[in-house]
N, C-alpha and C positions, 0 to 999 in steps of 0.2 A: 501646569502649562502645559497649551497647545504645541504639538511639532507643525514645521515646514517648514516645507520642498527648500526655499530660502533663506540662506543663513541670515542671522543679525549682521544688518550695516548700520554704523552708528556713522553721527556728525563729530565725534570725540577718538580719542584725546588732541586729534590737530586741531589748528585753529581754522583750515580747509573744510569749509561744509560738504558731508557729500553729495552728489548729484541721484537720489534718490528719493521718492515718495513712500511711509508707512501702509500695508495691506490692509484696506480697507476693514474695518470693526477691529483691528489690533489697535493694543496699547504700548508704546516703547519709551522703557525710564532710562534717562543716563543719566548720570552725575558723578563727581568729583571730589577731591581736594588738592589746593594750590599753597603754597607757598612761594612769595617771590620777595626778592630784596632790591632794594632799586637804591644805592646810594646811602644814609644809616636811615633809608624806612623800610621796613619788615612786614609784610602782608600775610594773614590766614585766610583762603576762600571755604569754607566748610556748604557743601551742599551741590553746586553747581548745576542745580535739578532741570533737568529739561524733559518735558512728556511732551513724545508726540502723537498724535489720536489718527491712526485711517480713518479716513471721511469716504473720498471716494480715491477710486485708481490713481485720480493722479491728481489728488488733492490730499494732504495732513492738514490739521491744524497743530499748532505749538503751545504750552504754556510754558514760561523761564519762570521757575519758582526762584532760583536764583541760589546767593548763598547770603550767610551771615558773614559779615567781611572782621577783621581785627586788624586795622591798623599799627601801628606801634614803631615811635621813632622817638628822637631826644627830645623834643617839648611838649608832645604830649601823648595820651593814647584815645584812641577811639575805637568802636566798634559798634555794627545794627547791620540790619538787613539791607541789604540789594533794592533796585526799583524793580516791580515783576515786567518782565515782558510777555508780550504776547503775537502772535503772527499765525501766516500758512504760507505752505509750500508747494507749488502746483509743475507738476511735471509737464515741461511744454517738446521735449523729444528724447526715447527711449529706444537705446541699440535693441535692436531683433538679432537672432542666430543669423549668422552669413553677411550680415550688413558691414559697409564700408568703417571700419578700424579710425579712419580718418573725423569721422561725423560722432560727437560726444554726446553721452549723454547731458540734460540741459533740463537745470530746473529755475524758475524764479521764487522767492521770497520776497513775502512784503509785511512789515510789523512795528514795532512800534513799545518802545520801555515807559511803562506808569509810573507816573514820580511817587514811588509806595512807598520808598523805603526811607531809614534812617537820614536826619539833612545831612548827616556830615560825611553820610556816606555818597547815598545816591544823588540823583537832580532832582531840581524844584521844578523840573518841565518836562514835560511830553516830547519824546525825542524818536522822531519814525525814520526810517532807513527800511532799504532794500537790498537784494542781493540776487545777483545770477551764477549760478552754479554750474561748473562743465567734468566733464568726466569722462577718460579715454583708458580701455583698457590693452595696453600695446603688446600683452602677451599673455599667457598663461599665471607669470609670477610679477611681473611688473603694469604699475596702473599712473595714472597721472591726471589730479585736481588742479581744478583753478576758480577763484571768486573772485567775480570786482564786486563793488560795492559803496553806497550810497548811505550814509546817517544824516541830520538836521538835529547836530548835536549840541548840546549848552553846558556851558562849565562857567565859571568865575565872573558868573552875572551877564554872559554872553553867550551868544545866538553863532552857529560855527557849522562850513558845512564840509563835513569829514569825507574822503574818498577810502576804499580798503581794496585792497589785493592782496590777492596769495598763489603761489603757487608750493604742488606737494608732490614727491614721489612715494609712491609705493613699493613694497616689495612681497612677496612672500615667502617666511623662510621654510615654510615648512606648511600643512594641511591647516591646521589650529592659530598657527604665532603666521604674525605679520608686523613689520617694522617700515618708518618713514622718516624721510626728512625732509624739511618744508622752509621757505620763504617766507613771511607775511609783511605788508606796513600798512599804517596810517597816515592819511594825508589830508592835513594834519594832525600831530597826536592832540594839541590841545588848543585852542583861541589864539595864546600870543607862540605855540611854539613851530621847532620845526618837524619833518615826516620822523616816524620809527620804526625804524626797519626791525623784526626779530627773525632769529634761525635755530629753529627745535629740531628736534628727533624724538621717538619714540617706539612704544612695542603694545598691538592689542594684542590675549589671547583667547580665541573664541573657545569657553571651556564645553561646551553645546548649543547646536543650532538655534539657541534663545538666552544665551547666556557669554556677556563678554568683559573682563577684566582690562586696564590699563594703564603705562608706564611712561612719560614725559617728560622732557629737560628740553632747555633751551636760556636764550639770549640775547639782549637787547645790545642792537649794532651804536648805539648813541650815549651819549653820557646823560645821567650820571654813573659811576664807576664805584664799585658793583653793579650792574644789571643781570639777575637770572631769574629765571623760575624752575621748579617743576613741581611734579604733580602726580595721583594716581586718582583710578578709578573704574565705576562700577556702572553694565547695562544691562539690561532685558529687558525680556518682552513678553508680556502677557499674551 
């Protein structure tokens, strides 16, 4: 595995994507497992696989092989693969040394989920979307990131527009260990429902410049109750 002066930066474990693109010619793999409980339903996501490919200094390709999902509730159990996702991330602005901290790093992501998953798990229609990511380094230890996005969703047999927003505060506990706290929201969460608001926090441990493990835990701020999730992950760069 080749070494690189810039340490690994990932889009996990938080919901907020980072405002970076992958170095040209490099491949970055991010994966994980999540357990969540919403009311009487338990969900397990195995995989969460995202492959990021550096194409140009300002452009990366993204392939989401997603997860094998297991849903369990009192009425029925379901399982199967989630939808495949494809996309690109474009760097719009990169902070240079000595530049103003008030001007963030900025990227633009575009992509779509394809109806390739199991019928009871994935969507039966293409779901396109876009997302703007911004990041600020407040000091040597503190950073802030934010995402604003849109999806043209499909659920319960109908199309709907979904807004996405998030804010994350990161803190470097030591050179290899960072923590974060975050809020994110979905507006609306589904065609017939209201908004979904979530808070979570976690840790990422950089074992070496090309290898990271992570953990997170969070909760929904809306009914039903209980409404919480936790997960672990692994990321590496080739």
